DRENKEPA-86448 format. One line per field, with one value per residue (C-alpha): x negated, y negated, z. Coordinates in Angstrom, 2 decimals. Layout:
// DRENKEPA-86448
px [X  ...]
py [Y  ...]
pz [Z  ...]
This chain:
// DRENKEPA-86448
px [-26.77  -24.17  -22.24  -20.53  -18.31  -14.43  -13.35  -15.85  -15.01  -11.58  -11.47  -8.99  -9.39  -8.69  -5.66  -4.76  -1.45  -2.71  -3.10  -4.17  -6.69  -8.39  -7.77  -10.50  -12.78  -12.68  -13.51  -11.72  -11.61  -10.81  -13.74  -15.03  -17.06  -20.69  -22.05  -24.00  -21.44  -18.67  -20.74  -19.06  -21.17  -21.82  -18.86  -16.56  -17.70  -16.80  -14.01  -12.76  -14.00  -12.14  -8.93  -9.36  -9.29  -6.01  -4.65  -5.35  -4.31  -0.88  -0.62  -0.94  -3.44  -4.69  -7.85  -8.96  -7.64  -5.40  -7.65]
py [-72.75  -70.63  -67.86  -65.13  -64.16  -64.33  -64.81  -67.74  -69.34  -69.13  -70.10  -67.63  -64.09  -60.87  -59.32  -55.49  -56.55  -57.47  -53.69  -55.13  -57.06  -54.50  -51.87  -53.55  -52.55  -49.03  -46.52  -43.95  -41.49  -43.73  -44.65  -48.66  -49.86  -51.29  -55.41  -54.46  -53.25  -56.07  -58.74  -60.32  -61.90  -59.60  -61.48  -60.89  -57.20  -56.41  -57.69  -56.26  -52.96  -53.60  -54.84  -51.38  -48.81  -50.78  -50.53  -46.27  -46.43  -48.02  -45.39  -48.93  -47.08  -43.49  -41.82  -39.77  -39.38  -36.61  -34.61]
pz [-25.61  -27.37  -26.12  -27.37  -24.99  -26.17  -22.67  -21.88  -25.57  -24.30  -21.02  -19.76  -17.29  -18.66  -17.12  -16.42  -18.53  -21.53  -23.06  -26.62  -25.84  -23.18  -25.62  -27.95  -24.68  -25.16  -27.57  -29.27  -26.44  -24.09  -22.42  -21.17  -23.91  -22.66  -22.78  -25.75  -28.14  -26.85  -26.37  -23.19  -20.60  -17.13  -15.12  -17.87  -18.57  -14.94  -15.06  -18.68  -16.62  -13.69  -15.59  -17.84  -14.34  -13.03  -16.49  -16.21  -12.56  -13.59  -16.79  -19.15  -21.01  -20.83  -18.85  -21.94  -25.60  -26.73  -28.94]
């Protein structure tokens, strides 16, 4: 069974410290993109969402885009 989840392929976990990789999973407006568009498995999608929320709380990522 092939997996398209990049975290399963690399055998890594998402971290709130890795801002560059978390920005791939947010839209231009700052929203968290869903599983159908990211290609992540359920486990890693939840962990990415939690890491994004933690990075937002620590002011590493914006809550919304500046318009």
